[in-house]
C-alpha positions in Angstrom: -63.9 -55.9 -85.5 -61.6 -57.4 -88.4 -60.4 -60.1 -86.0 -63.8 -61.1 -84.9 -65.1 -61.2 -88.7 -62.1 -63.3 -89.7 -62.8 -65.9 -87.0 -66.4 -66.0 -87.8 -66.0 -66.6 -91.4 -63.0 -69.1 -90.9 -65.0 -71.2 -88.3 -68.2 -70.9 -90.7 -66.1 -72.0 -93.8 -64.6 -75.1 -91.9 -68.3 -76.3 -91.2 -70.0 -75.1 -94.6 -70.2 -78.7 -95.8 -72.3 -79.7 -92.8 -74.3 -76.4 -92.9 -75.2 -76.9 -96.5 -76.3 -80.6 -95.9 -78.4 -79.3 -92.9 -80.1 -76.8 -95.3 -80.8 -79.4 -97.7 -82.6 -81.7 -95.2 -84.6 -78.9 -93.7 -85.8 -77.6 -97.0 -88.7 -79.9 -98.4 -88.0 -79.1 -102.2 -84.3 -79.4 -101.9 -84.7 -82.7 -99.8 -86.8 -84.1 -102.5 -84.6 -83.2 -105.2 -81.6 -84.6 -103.3 -83.3 -88.0 -102.6 -84.5 -88.0 -106.4 -80.7 -87.7 -107.3 -79.7 -90.4 -104.9 -82.5 -92.7 -106.1 -81.5 -91.9 -109.9 -77.9 -92.4 -109.3 -78.1 -95.2 -106.8 -75.1 -94.0 -105.1 -75.3 -92.0 -102.0 -71.5 -91.3 -101.6 -71.2 -90.1 -105.2 -73.9 -87.6 -104.8 -72.6 -86.2 -101.6 -69.0 -86.2 -102.8 -70.0 -84.2 -105.9 -71.9 -81.6 -103.6 -68.8 -81.2 -101.4 -66.6 -80.7 -104.3 -69.0 -78.0 -105.8 -69.1 -76.2 -102.2 -65.2 -76.1 -102.4 -65.3 -74.8 -105.9 -67.9 -72.3 -105.4 -66.6 -70.7 -102.3 -63.1 -71.0 -103.2 -62.1 -73.4 -100.4 -59.8 -76.2 -100.3 -59.8 -79.5 -98.2 -57.8 -79.7 -95.0 -56.5 -83.0 -93.7 -59.0 -82.7 -90.8 -61.7 -85.3 -91.0 -65.0 -84.3 -89.1 -67.1 -87.2 -87.8 -69.5 -85.2 -85.5 -72.0 -83.8 -87.9 -75.3 -81.9 -87.5 -76.7 -83.2 -90.6 -78.3 -86.6 -90.9 -77.3 -86.8 -94.5 -73.7 -87.2 -94.0 -71.7 -89.2 -91.5 -68.5 -87.1 -91.8 -66.8 -84.6 -94.0 -63.4 -83.1 -94.5 -63.0 -79.6 -93.2 -62.5 -76.7 -95.6 -60.6 -73.7 -95.6 -60.0 -70.5 -97.8 -57.5 -71.0 -100.6 -54.4 -68.9 -100.6 
């Protein structure tokens, strides 16, 4: 059981950025707030970068060198894989 749970959470954590952006795009209220932020700031990359940084901070994850370009979310083109900090 422990091995399965460990693999499950490691895999989820590595894809958490894409999962959260999918969550945003599938929630009407969050999507509107996200689009308002992008329009207000005028810089999509800046907003997405801050969201990604907050994901890492909030869940105590760190960036790996693995860059993922095959995303499920339409809000991002790519992301850097995250893993649990030691």
